C-alpha positions, -999 to +999 in steps of 0.1 A: +536-671+366+539-681+403+574-665+405+558-632+392+531-633+419+558-639+446+575-607+436+543-587+439+541-594+476+575-581+486+573-551+463+539-541+477+553-545+513+583-524+504+561-496+489+539-496+520+570-493+543+585-465+523+553-444+523+549-448+561+585-438+569+595-403+578+591-381+608+554-378+608+547-389+644+513-379+657+506-355+684+473-371+692+485-389+723+511-363+734+503-339+763+526-310+764+530-287+794+524-250+799+540-228+772+546-258+749+532-271+716+536-305+700+554-309+666+559-344+651+552-361+685+576-339+705+570-309+728+587-276+721+586-243+739+564-216+724+583-185+711+595-164+739+598-193+764+628-215+772+641-241+797+636-278+801+599-272+810+595-240+791+591-222+824+613-192+818+604-161+798+633-155+775+628-117+772+640-112+808+676-121+799+678-094+773+668-065+795+697-041+803+722-016+791+746-025+763+778-012+746+775-016+708+804-025+686+799-024+649+818-042+621+805-029+588+812-048+555+796-021+534+785+014+544+791+027+579+775+024+613+751+053+620+741+044+655+753+053+690+779+033+709+753+025+736+718+011+736+694-004+761+667-031+758+634-031+776+606-056+782+572-044+791+559-077+802+530-078+778+544-105+754+570-131+763+585-130+728+588-092+723+616-068+735+623-032+726+656-018+716+657+017+731+675+036+703+684+012+675+708+028+651+696+063+662+661+055+649+643+055+683+627+025+699+622-007+678+603-039+688+622-071+682+608-107+683+623-136+701+620-171+686+627-202+705+651-227+689+645-265+687+668-268+717+642-248+737+663-217+740+649-182+732+680-171+714+669-161+680+660-124+673+644-109+642+629-075+633+625-050+606+626-012+607+608+011+583+612+047+593+610+071+563+644+070+546+658+043+570+649+007+563+665-023+578+662-061+582+678-075+613+685-110+625+706-123+653+711-144+683+717-142+720+751-154+731+763-163+766+800-165+757+811-141+784+784-151+809+769-116+807+746-123+778+757-106+746+738-102+714+751-106+678+730-089+651+734-089+613+719-057+599+712-049+562+699-014+558+692+015+534+696+050+547+683+071+518+702+057+488+731+044+509+732+006+514+749-008+545+756-042+560+769-044+595+774-069+622+766-054+656+777-069+689+758-058+719+779-063+751+757-063+782+769-040+809 
């Protein structure tokens, strides 16, 4: 009987340890800086901000003129070989593609990665017979700031899937 009681203590201790493990650190005592929020005890940049102190508005690096190169897996690219991106300054996580796939201006949203870089882009387009879902990322491979987008779209009854690379000019 005593042996059985001795087992209860370590088993109870083990169960308490297992239920208290995991990445559930509290944000109660964490003070994050401007443009940051706390998640599991760590400070991360809000969407649209980047940098070690979240001091940089990510939208600014996207602004400019681009050459667009398409690689379509299904369907064909229906856009122009050039596009431009604007930022109106109103929201740090929103940019505007000037003429996305010949559909006029389209707002895109910038999301900040866990590495505190505003490099994730997502948006949807719903313009009559043209519908698209777009996701992508900002690349700095060439030092100029290129963008790689994956586009799945319907134009009427035609389905297309393309990878668009925006080369900054």
